[in-house]
Each structure stands twice: as C-alpha cells, then as structure tokens.
C-alpha positions as CSV (number, residue, x, y, z in Angstrom):
1,M,17.3,-3.3,16.3
2,I,17.7,-0.5,19.0
3,L,21.0,0.1,17.6
4,W,19.3,1.0,14.3
5,G,17.0,3.0,15.7
6,W,19.7,5.4,17.5
7,V,21.4,5.3,14.5
8,I,18.6,6.8,12.7
9,F,17.9,9.0,15.7
10,F,22.0,10.4,15.5
11,A,21.8,11.0,12.1
12,S,18.5,12.9,12.1
13,S,20.3,15.1,15.2
14,I,22.8,16.2,12.6
15,P,22.1,19.8,12.0
16,S,21.9,20.4,7.5
17,D,25.1,23.0,7.5
18,E,27.3,19.8,8.5
19,L,25.9,17.4,6.2
20,C,27.6,15.7,3.6
21,G,26.2,14.6,0.4
22,S,24.2,15.8,-2.6
23,K,21.4,18.3,-2.3
24,L,19.3,15.9,-4.9
25,L,15.9,15.5,-3.6
26,A,16.2,11.5,-5.5
27,W,19.2,10.7,-3.7
28,D,17.6,12.1,-0.3
29,K,14.8,9.8,-0.6
30,L,17.2,6.9,-1.7
31,N,18.7,7.3,1.4
32,H,15.4,7.1,3.2
33,F,14.0,4.6,1.6
34,M,17.3,2.2,2.2
35,A,17.5,3.4,5.7
36,F,14.1,2.2,6.7
37,A,14.3,-1.2,4.0
38,V,17.1,-2.0,7.0
39,G,14.2,-1.4,9.7
40,G,11.7,-3.5,8.1
41,W,14.5,-6.1,7.3
42,L,15.4,-5.9,11.3
43,A,12.1,-5.9,12.6
44,T,10.6,-8.6,10.9
45,C,13.5,-10.8,11.6
46,A,12.9,-9.9,15.5
47,L,9.2,-10.5,15.0
48,R,9.8,-13.6,13.2
49,S,12.8,-14.7,16.0
50,G,10.1,-13.6,18.5
51,Q,6.5,-14.9,17.9
52,P,7.7,-17.7,15.0
53,D,4.4,-19.7,15.1
54,S,2.3,-15.9,14.2
55,P,1.1,-15.5,11.0
56,K,4.1,-14.2,8.3
57,Y,1.3,-11.6,7.1
58,L,0.8,-10.2,10.3
59,Q,4.4,-10.3,11.2
60,L,5.1,-8.2,7.9
61,A,2.4,-5.9,9.1
62,V,3.2,-5.5,12.3
63,A,6.9,-4.6,11.2
64,V,5.9,-2.2,8.3
65,L,3.7,-0.3,11.2
66,L,6.4,-0.3,13.5
67,I,8.8,1.4,10.5
68,A,6.4,3.6,9.5
69,T,5.6,4.8,12.7
70,Y,9.3,5.2,13.2
71,G,9.5,7.4,10.2
72,A,6.5,10.0,11.4
73,L,8.3,10.1,14.4
74,D,11.9,10.7,13.0
75,E,9.8,13.6,10.6
76,L,8.6,15.3,13.4
77,H,12.4,14.9,15.3
78,Q,13.8,16.5,12.7
79,L,11.5,19.8,12.9
80,Y,13.6,20.6,16.3
81,T,16.9,20.1,14.4
82,P,18.7,23.3,13.2
83,G,18.8,23.5,9.6
84,R,16.4,20.5,8.9
85,S,12.8,20.7,7.1
86,G,11.5,17.5,9.2
87,A,7.7,16.8,8.8
88,D,8.3,15.8,5.3
89,V,5.4,13.6,3.6
90,Y,7.8,12.9,1.0
91,D,10.8,11.6,3.2
92,W,7.9,9.4,5.3
93,I,6.4,8.1,1.9
94,A,9.8,6.8,1.7
95,D,10.7,5.9,5.1
96,F,7.4,3.3,4.9
97,L,8.1,2.2,1.1
98,G,11.3,1.0,2.4
99,G,10.0,-0.2,5.4
100,G,7.8,-2.6,3.3
101,A,10.7,-3.8,0.8
102,G,12.5,-4.9,3.6
103,A,9.8,-6.6,5.5
104,L,9.1,-8.1,2.4
105,L,12.8,-9.2,1.7
106,A,13.2,-10.6,5.1
107,T,10.1,-12.6,4.9
108,F,11.0,-13.8,1.5
109,T,14.7,-14.8,2.7
110,H,13.3,-16.1,5.8
111,G,11.1,-18.4,3.5
112,H,13.9,-19.6,1.6
113,L,15.7,-20.2,4.8
114,D,13.3,-22.3,6.0
115,R,12.8,-24.7,3.5
116,F,16.8,-25.1,3.1
117,V,16.9,-25.9,6.9
118,T,14.7,-28.1,7.2
119,R,15.8,-30.4,4.4
120,A,19.0,-30.3,5.9
C-alpha cells in the first residue's frame, strides 16, 4: 500500500512536458481510474487482513474514503508540479470511482476465496 502511494506521488511529480502518452481526456481519466482501482483493492485487502472481524461494508467504506482522500491530496500536489493542472474535480471523480471499483473487487474476491479456503 505504501509503495502504491509512493508510485502515485512520484508520477504526479513529473512535469507535463516530460509525460509520455496521449493527451486524450478519456485516456487520462482511465489512467486515474485504473491506478486508484489498484489502491482501492490494496486498501481493502489491508483492512481485511488487519481487521478480519470488522464488517465488510465498513472495510469497503473506509478503503474508499482513504483512497478518495489520497486522490484529493494528489490533485492538490499536482498544483505545485510544473505544467500540471491539479485540482481537477474530474480526475478526483475518476480516482474515487476507481477506488470504489477496486474495493468492491477486493470484497468480492475475498468472499470467494474465503469460501474456497474454508471448504478445503
């Protein structure tokens, strides 16, 4: 989880003129969604491992809140990166939705893995 946060921070520190890739808006939002889906998955897995008896809906909510907060901080960080717009609400929405999708995926996969492990 910490490594993921550092990768996001490092990527957000790259000035826009050094970024490779498409300038297409949809591609940018997809990048945000996918990167933060990984974060949502990692956060949910960490919460599930650390607090296995807490309700799954609470783990999901906390994971999404953590990732959404990190997404907002990332947008603020980009305000100080040359050539980056930062404070883009649409980027944050993509972060939030990606974090939610990753958290849901982790909850779903863990549920199936738990049933498989208890049967074995």
